[in-house]
Structure formats: structure tokens, C-alpha cells
C-alpha positions in Angstrom: 0.0 0.0 0.0 1.5 3.3 -1.1 -0.8 5.5 1.0 -2.2 8.6 -0.8 -3.9 11.8 0.6 -7.4 11.3 1.9 -10.1 12.7 -0.4 -13.3 14.2 0.9 -16.3 12.1 0.1 -17.2 8.4 0.5 -14.7 6.4 2.5 -14.6 3.6 -0.1 -14.1 5.4 -3.4 -14.1 3.0 -6.3 -12.2 5.3 -8.7 -8.6 6.2 -8.0 -7.8 9.9 -8.1 -5.4 9.2 -11.0 -8.5 8.4 -13.1 -10.0 11.7 -12.0 -7.1 13.7 -13.3 -7.1 11.7 -16.5 -10.7 12.3 -16.9 -10.2 16.0 -16.8 -7.5 15.7 -19.4 -9.7 13.5 -21.7 -12.7 15.9 -21.3 -10.6 18.8 -22.5 -9.4 16.7 -25.5 -12.9 15.7 -26.5 -14.1 19.2 -27.3 -14.0 18.8 -31.1 -15.7 16.0 -33.0 -14.3 14.7 -36.3 -13.5 11.7 -38.3 -9.8 10.5 -38.6 -8.0 7.8 -40.6 -7.3 4.6 -38.7 -3.6 4.0 -38.8 -4.1 0.3 -39.3 -7.0 0.0 -41.7 -6.7 3.3 -43.5 -10.4 3.7 -43.1 -12.2 6.6 -41.5 -13.0 6.3 -37.8 -15.5 8.4 -35.9 -13.4 9.8 -33.0 -13.5 12.8 -30.7 -9.8 13.2 -30.5 -7.1 14.1 -33.0 -3.7 12.4 -32.9 -2.1 15.5 -31.4 -4.8 15.5 -28.6 -4.3 11.8 -28.1 -0.6 12.2 -27.6 -1.1 15.1 -25.1 -3.7 13.1 -23.3 -1.4 10.1 -23.0 1.5 12.3 -21.8 -0.5 13.8 -19.0 -2.1 10.5 -18.1 1.4 8.9 -18.0 2.6 11.4 -15.4 -0.5 10.6 -13.3 -0.2 6.8 -13.6 3.5 7.0 -12.4 2.4 9.1 -9.3 0.0 6.3 -8.4 1.9 3.3 -9.6 5.6 4.1 -9.5 8.0 2.6 -12.0 9.9 -0.4 -10.7 13.3 0.6 -9.2 15.3 -1.7 -11.5 17.1 0.2 -14.3 18.5 -2.9 -16.0 15.0 -4.5 -16.2 13.4 -1.3 -17.3 16.0 -0.9 -20.0 15.6 -4.5 -21.2 11.7 -4.1 -21.4 11.8 -0.7 -23.1 14.4 -2.0 -25.7 12.0 -4.9 -26.6 9.1 -2.5 -26.8 10.8 -0.1 -29.1 12.0 -2.9 -31.4 8.3 -4.0 -31.7 7.0 -0.5 -32.0 9.3 0.3 -34.9 7.6 -2.6 -36.7 4.1 -1.3 -35.9 1.7 1.0 -37.9 2.7 4.0 -35.8 6.5 4.0 -35.4 6.5 7.8 -35.2 5.0 7.9 -31.7 7.3 8.6 -28.8 6.7 5.1 -27.3 7.5 4.4 -23.7 7.4 1.0 -22.0 7.4 0.9 -18.2 7.5 -1.9 -15.6 5.3 -0.7 -12.7 5.8 -1.8 -9.1 2.5 -3.6 -8.7 1.9 -7.3 -7.7 -1.2 -7.4 -9.9 -1.1 -9.5 -13.0 -1.8 -7.0 -15.7 -0.7 -4.9 -18.6 -2.3 -1.9 -20.3 -1.7 1.0 -22.6 -2.6 4.6 -22.7 -3.3 6.6 -25.9 -0.2 8.1 -27.5 2.2 5.1 -27.0 2.5 4.6 -23.2 2.6 0.8 -22.4 2.8 -0.6 -18.8 3.4 -4.1 -17.6 3.3 -5.0 -13.9 6.1 -6.9 -12.2 3.3 -9.2 -11.0 2.7 -10.3 -14.7 6.4 -10.6 -15.5 6.8 -13.1 -12.7 4.5 -15.5 -14.7 6.2 -15.1 -18.0 9.0 -17.5 -19.0 10.7 -16.1 -22.0 11.5 -12.9 -23.9 9.2 -14.0 -26.6 6.3 -14.3 -24.2 7.2 -10.7 -22.9 7.2 -9.6 -26.5 3.8 -11.1 -27.0 2.3 -9.1 -24.1 3.9 -5.8 -25.3 2.9 -6.5 -28.9 -0.7 -7.0 -27.8 -0.7 -3.6 -26.1 1.0 -1.9 -28.9 -1.9 -3.2 -31.1 -4.4 -1.4 -28.9 -2.5 1.9 -29.4 -1.9 1.5 -33.1 -5.6 0.7 -33.8 -6.6 3.5 -31.4 -8.9 1.2 -29.5 -9.0 3.4 -26.4 -9.7 6.6 -28.3 -12.3 4.8 -30.6 -14.2 3.3 -27.7 -14.1 6.4 -25.5 -15.4 8.4 -28.5 -18.3 6.1 -29.2 -19.5 5.9 -25.6 -19.1 9.6 -24.9 -20.6 11.1 -28.0 -24.2 10.8 -26.9 -23.8 12.5 -23.5 -20.7 14.6 -23.9 -22.4 17.8 -22.6 -23.5 16.1 -19.4 -20.0 14.6 -18.8 -18.3 17.9 -19.4 -20.6 19.6 -17.0 -20.0 17.0 -14.4 -16.3 17.8 -14.3 -17.0 21.1 -12.8 -18.4 19.5 -9.7 -15.6 18.9 -7.1 -15.1 15.3 -6.2 -16.9 13.8 -9.2 -19.4 12.2 -6.9 -22.2 12.2 -9.3 -23.4 9.6 -11.8 -22.2 11.4 -15.0 -18.6 11.7 -13.7 -18.7 8.1 -12.5 -19.8 7.0 -16.0 -16.8 8.6 -17.7 -14.4 7.3 -15.1 -15.9 3.7 -15.5 -15.7 3.9 -19.2 -12.0 4.9 -19.1 -11.1 2.3 -16.5 -12.7 -0.5 -18.5 -11.3 0.7 -21.8 -7.7 1.3 -20.8 -7.0 -1.3 -18.1 -9.7 -3.9 -18.3 -10.3 -4.6 -22.0 -12.0 -3.5 -25.2 -14.3 -6.4 -26.1 -13.5 -9.6 -28.0 -13.2 -8.0 -31.5 -10.7 -5.4 -30.4 -8.8 -7.9 -28.4 -8.5 -10.2 -31.3 -7.4 -7.3 -33.5 -4.7 -6.6 -31.0 -3.6 -10.2 -31.0 -3.5 -10.2 -34.8 -1.5 -6.9 -34.9 0.8 -8.1 -32.0 1.6 -11.4 -33.8 2.5 -9.4 -36.9 4.8 -7.1 -35.0 6.3 -10.1 -33.3 7.2 -11.8 -36.6 8.6 -8.6 -38.1 10.8 -8.2 -35.1 12.2 -11.7 -35.2 9.9 -13.6 -32.8 7.5 -16.5 -33.6 3.9 -15.4 -34.0 3.0 -18.5 -32.0 4.4 -16.7 -28.9 1.2 -14.7 -28.9 -0.9 -17.9 -28.3 1.7 -19.2 -25.8 1.6 -16.1 -23.6 -2.2 -16.0 -23.7 -2.1 -19.6 -22.6 0.1 -18.6 -19.6 -2.3 -15.9 -18.7 -5.3 -18.2 -19.1 -3.8 -20.7 -16.7 -3.2 -17.9 -14.2 -6.8 -16.8 -14.7 -8.1 -20.4 -14.0 -6.0 -20.6 -10.8 -7.2 -17.1 -9.7 -10.8 -18.1 -10.4 -10.5 -21.2 -8.3 -9.0 -19.2 -5.4 -11.7 -16.5 -5.8 -14.5 -19.1 -5.7 -13.0 -20.6 -2.5 -12.8 -17.1 -0.9 -16.2 -15.9 -2.3 -14.8 -12.9 -4.2 -14.7 -11.6 -7.8 -11.8 -12.4 -10.1 -9.6 -9.7 -11.6 -8.1 -10.9 -14.9 -5.7 -9.6 -17.5 -7.8 -8.2 -20.3 -6.3 -10.1 -23.1 -7.5 -13.6 -22.1 -10.4 -15.6 -23.5 -13.4 -17.5 -22.3 -12.0 -20.7 -23.6 -8.4 -21.9 -23.4 -6.3 -20.3 -26.3 -5.3 -23.7 -27.5 -8.9 -24.4 -28.4 -9.8 -20.9 -29.7 -10.3 -21.2 -33.5 -10.6 -17.4 -34.0 -7.4 -16.7 -32.1 -5.4 -19.2 -34.2 -6.8 -17.7 -37.4 -5.8 -14.1 -36.5 -2.4 -15.1 -35.2 -1.9 -17.4 -38.2 -2.1 -14.4 -40.6 1.4 -13.4 -39.4 2.9 -16.6 -40.8 3.4 -14.9 -44.1 6.3 -13.0 -42.5 9.1 -15.5 -42.7 11.0 -15.8 -39.3 14.3 -17.5 -39.6 15.5 -18.9 -36.3 13.0 -16.9 -34.1 14.2 -15.6 -30.9 12.9 -17.2 -27.6 15.3 -15.8 -25.0 14.2 -17.9 -22.2 17.3 -17.9 -20.0 18.1 -14.3 -20.8 14.6 -13.4 -19.6 14.7 -15.4 -16.4 18.1 -14.0 -15.4 16.6 -10.5 -15.6 14.0 -11.6 -13.0 16.4 -12.9 -10.4 16.0 -11.0 -7.1 12.8 -9.2 -8.2 10.2 -8.7 -5.4 7.2 -11.0 -5.6 3.9 -10.0 -4.0 3.8 -7.0 -1.7 6.8 -4.7 -1.7 8.2 -2.7 1.3 7.1 0.5 -0.4 3.5 -0.7 -0.4 3.7 -2.5 3.0 3.7 -6.2 3.6 0.8 -8.4 4.7 1.9 -11.1 7.1 -0.8 -13.2 8.8 -3.3 -10.5 8.0 -1.2 -7.8 9.7 -0.1 -4.9 7.6 3.6 -4.1 8.4 4.7 -0.9 6.6 8.4 -0.3 7.1 8.4 2.8 4.9 5.7 4.5 6.9 6.7 2.9 10.3 3.1 1.6 11.1 1.2 -1.6 11.7 -2.4 -2.6 11.7 -3.8 -6.0 12.4 -6.7 -7.0 10.1 -9.2 -9.6 11.4 -8.0 -13.3 10.9 -9.9 -15.0 8.2 -10.8 -11.8 6.4 -9.6 -11.2 2.8 -7.1 -8.4 2.7 -6.3 -6.3 -0.3 -3.2 -4.2 -0.3 -3.9 -1.5 -2.9 -1.8 1.5 -4.0 -4.0 4.0 -2.3 -5.3 1.9 0.6 -5.3 -1.4 2.5 -8.7 -2.9 3.2 -10.1 -6.2 4.4 -13.6 -7.8 3.9 -15.2 -10.4 6.1 -16.1 -13.9 4.6 -19.8 -12.9 4.4 -19.0 -9.9 2.4 -21.1 -7.5 4.5 -18.3 -5.8 6.6 -15.3 -3.9 5.5 -12.4 -2.1 7.2 -10.0 0.2 5.5 -6.9 2.3 6.1 -5.9 5.2 4.0 -3.8 8.4 4.4 -5.5 11.7 5.6 -4.6 15.3 5.5 -1.2 16.5 6.7 -2.2 18.4 9.9 -2.8 17.6 13.5 -6.5 18.2 13.6 -8.1 14.7 13.4 -11.4 15.8 14.9 -11.8 18.4 12.0 -11.0 15.6 9.6 -13.9 13.5 10.8 -16.4 16.3 11.3 -15.7 18.2 8.1 -14.1 15.7 5.8 -16.4 12.7 6.2 -20.1 13.0 5.3 -22.0 11.1 7.9 -25.7 11.0 8.5 -27.3 13.2 11.1 -26.8 12.0 14.7 -23.2 10.9 14.4 -21.1 11.0 17.6 -17.5 12.3 17.9 -14.8 12.1 20.5 -11.1 12.9 20.9 -8.5 10.6 22.5 -5.5 8.6 21.6 -4.8 5.6 19.4 -1.6 3.6 19.8 -0.2 6.4 22.0 -0.9 9.1 19.3 -3.4 11.9 19.2 -6.6 10.7 17.6 -10.4 11.4 17.0 -13.2 8.9 16.7 -16.6 8.9 15.1 -19.6 6.5 15.1 -22.8 6.8 13.1 -23.9 5.9 9.6 -23.3 6.8 6.0 -26.3 6.6 3.7 -27.8 4.3 6.3 -24.8 2.0 6.6 -23.3 1.7 10.1 -19.8 3.1 10.3 -17.0 3.7 12.8 -13.9 5.8 12.1 -10.7 6.9 13.7 -8.3 9.5 12.5 -4.8 9.3 14.1 -1.9 11.8 13.8 1.3 9.7 13.1 4.5 10.6 11.5 3.5 14.2 10.4 0.2 13.2 8.8 -3.0 11.6 9.6 -4.3 8.1 8.9 -7.9 7.3 8.5 -9.3 3.9 9.6 -12.9 3.1 8.8 -15.1 0.2 9.5 -18.4 -0.1 7.6 -21.1 -2.7 7.4 -24.0 -3.4 5.0 -26.7 -3.0 7.8 -27.2 -3.0 11.5 -27.3 -6.8 12.0 -23.9 -7.1 10.3 -22.6 -4.2 12.5 -23.9 -5.9 15.7 -22.1 -9.1 14.6 -18.8 -7.5 13.6 -18.7 -4.5 16.0 -16.1 -6.0 18.3 -14.0 -7.1 15.4 -14.0 -3.7 13.7 -13.2 -1.9 16.9 -10.4 -4.3 17.5 -8.9 -3.5 14.1 -9.1 0.2 14.8 -7.4 -0.3 18.2 -4.6 -2.3 16.7 -3.0 0.7 15.0 0.6 1.2 16.4 4.1 2.2 15.4 6.3 -0.6 14.0 9.1 -1.5 16.2 12.7 -1.2 15.0 13.2 -4.9 15.2 9.9 -5.5 13.2 11.0 -3.0 10.5 14.4 -4.7 10.1 12.9 -8.2 10.0 10.1 -7.3 7.5 11.5 -8.5 4.2 9.6 -9.2 1.0 9.4 -12.4 -0.9 11.8 -12.5 -3.9 12.1 -14.6 -7.1 15.2 -16.8 -7.2 16.5 -19.2 -9.8 17.7 -22.7 -9.4 18.7 -25.3 -11.9 16.6 -28.5 -11.7 18.3 -31.8 -11.2 17.1 -35.3 -11.8 14.4 -35.9 -9.3 13.5 -32.3 -8.7 9.7 -31.9 -8.1 7.5 -28.9 -7.7 6.0 -30.3 -4.5 9.5 -30.4 -2.9 10.2 -26.9 -4.0 6.8 -25.8 -2.7 7.7 -27.1 0.8 10.7 -24.8 0.8 8.8 -21.8 -0.4 7.3 -18.9 1.6 4.1 -18.9 -0.5 2.1 -21.0 1.9 -0.8 -23.4 1.0 -0.9 -22.5 -2.7 2.8 -22.6 -3.2 2.8 -25.6 -5.5 0.2 -24.3 -7.9 1.8 -20.8 -7.9 5.2 -22.2 -8.7 3.8 -24.3 -11.5 2.2 -21.3 -12.9 5.4 -19.3 -12.8 7.3 -21.9 -14.5 4.8 -22.9 -17.3 4.1 -26.2 -15.7 0.5 -25.7 -14.6 -1.4 -27.8 -13.6 0.7 -31.0 -13.2 4.0 -30.5 -15.0 7.5 -31.2 -13.6 10.8 -29.5 -14.5 13.3 -31.1 -16.7 16.9 -31.7 -15.4 19.0 -28.7 -16.4 16.0 -26.4 -16.6 16.1 -23.0 -14.9 13.2 -22.8 -12.4 11.8 -19.8 -10.6 11.2 -20.3 -6.9 10.1 -17.8 -4.2 11.7 -17.2 -0.8 
């Protein structure tokens, strides 16, 4: 969790503030409607953004993305990924763009692109790839979205009918109305969650073409989607077990890629580009990953036995045992197994007036009660009441020159009565991290070993720090899911 300043409004805001800033940039760029030539097909597209506006939008959005999701502090890996991306981009339909390829410090399994030539891949996704060709497949797919202007085309089509209402909504601070939410939702879906099957297939076709032109096998596109599909199947199994929704990389398919006829057809079109001795780069790629953080990083804070240990900020918070914890860039939150209670931690304003924060910064229903006191030995304020009829308890504590807001909210009063003691226990668990804890809090890291005769994934899993799912996760990381075993001499990724 890289905690960000608290924003006035609902305590569980679905849309990150980065998207709010991007929304304002997009709204300014959508002032003039016109048709433009599609760089891939040469046909006319109805869009609400010129190429110059697209580039400017992407540039501003890129700056905001990196504020929310910082680039991974690994110059060698960044240079490697950027070089591969530039090689592919030069073979694309828009080589003139100022392309930038960035590995972001996020454990999520995802990749996405912004208009204008900005492509991002998470370190979480890189951990599951096993060759340079597979990495090129992911990058080529994202380049395809940019060259075909999928984000611009989809945004234009969905915005055209209600542009006036959306522009008007941007004048309202906080974007807490439906029109603003609609724009943000459209952008989030279009730029990081996917574009629909036809656009995804078009990006796979274009990506395969760029792969072949750059010296990789087009088959790598199907291979990498297979890796991602296996990861999705594993994630879906875990989500069903935990009773939660699944977040997936937007380039995957309902069926497994090896059985997808349309995918094989569009990728097969790239076979006309002869590739002599296509580059795979397996060992080169794996060596670049050695030592990379896996899962939560110290900058985001580490979750250990449902306790948030944040050595960068020097704080700790114990979430309830058995609750599902999500450590996000702007907050850390936990939900109970029934899905009707949530507790959340995020950063508040940089002042020493916690009571003002709760009374003026949080909109609670009439009748809320407030008090001042201490939390973990630090000045704090507390509130209890309801928000839009949902019971809520809050604490704002002054710590390390800023405030931290801890909120517990439930679906209804019966849920609150059942979880009240648990929520209060979480709020009261806030404390400073001890020096010994900060020194002992180390992230998991990817390491490489060379498999010997008799090396099994189950044996490697027993030595891993990944817990109950170690064997499945290690198989996924090494392209051996669900039942494969390593060959003698094969480089294998492990986590310790």
C-alpha cells in the first residue's frame, strides 16, 4: 500500500484519483468531434480526439499513472523491457509515436496501454512469463491497442451521446455524481480492463504481426495467452474458494487459447512473415527476474498473517483473521467472509486536527457522535454513526507528520452488531512498527535454481514462503500448470 492523501467524500471510493485527473484531461481533448483515418486499416473512424490530442492526453495520463503506480526501481530490467518494446513499436503501424514502455511496481497480473504510445506491464505479470518471446507477446498486444486507437475509438463512441453532461459534471468537485462516474468507469474499462472480443482479437493479430517482423515466432502470442489463461483459471479457483470476484488480464479468452479457433486464425495471418531462427530468449529473460520482489513490496507495505507491516511509513495494523485483505496502491482494506463488513486504512490530510477531519471531511448521516483521544499512543479522534444508512465507525490518528484514517463499515445493523467488536479491535490495533519488526520485515523475492534429476514442484513448494498455494503458484510461474514437472537442467523460478 502506497498511501495517498485522503479525499473528501465516500470512504470507499471506487475510482482512484489518477483516473479523475485523466478524466479532466480527456474531457478537454474531446471538445471537437471529427473523423480520422485509422492508422491500421486506413479507413475513416469516428473519433472525438485528434492524434495530437491523443498524444497530449497520453502524456498527462502517463505522469499521473506513475504518481499512483511508480516505476519499478530496477534500471536494468526497465532498459531491457523498453528496448524490446521499441523494437516491436518500430515494426508497428505507428512507429513515429514517442513510445515508452514501463514496468510498474505492482503485484497485480496485468498490462495496459494509454493513448499516444505509453505501455505498462506489472512486475506481477512478469513473474508468470518465461521467455523474452512471451514478454514480446504481451507488449505486442498492447501496442496493437494503441496503433488501432482502441481506447480513443471506444471512448469516443461511448461519450458522443452524452458529452455535454459529462463535461458539465467535471465542474463538480469530487466527481461524486453519476455522470462523472460513468466517464471514469468507461476509461477504467477501456484502458486497463479490456475492449471487447473483436478489439482484443485485432490486437492479437497486430501483435503477432509485430512479433514476426521483429524476429519472434507469432506462436508466442498464443503461448503467452495460454500462460495468462492458466493464471486466470487458478485465480478463479481461489476466488470461488474465498467468495470474491476475479480480476483478470484483459487479453485472455473465455476458452483456453489452444482451443480458440478465431485466435489461431488471426495469429496465423502473421505466418506470411518468414521468421528464420525466431528468438525465444528464455534464459536471458529469467536471469533478468532474479531477485525481483514477488507479491507486496516494502514501499506498499507487507501483509503477514493479515497484519499490515509498513516499514516505509513505520506503522502496523492488524486486520481480522480470516478476512480477505487487499493491499492496494491507495489503501489497505479487508472484507469479512460474508461480504457484509469492510475495514479500510488510507492516508488523511497533513495536519494535527483529526477531529476536524472526521467532522468536516467525512459526510456522515445526522446523529453521528464524535470524540477525541489517543490511538496507539498518538493523538486521535473517533466517530460513530452511519453513512447513507450503513453503520460506520472511524478513527483519524496523527502519526509521522500526517493523519491516517481507519474506517469500518457494514451493510446493515445486523452485520454491525455481529462485527462491531472485530471492527473496533482492528481500529485499536494501530501502532508504530518497532525497529526490530521493521528490520525483520522482508519481501518475498524470485530466485532461480537449476533443476536436477528428481527435482519436483512439490518439494520446491515445501521450501517456499508462498504457503498453502505454493505448488500451484510455482507451477504457474514456470509454465508447468497444472501438473508438469521440471526437466533436469531447466532454470526454475522459486520464491523465498
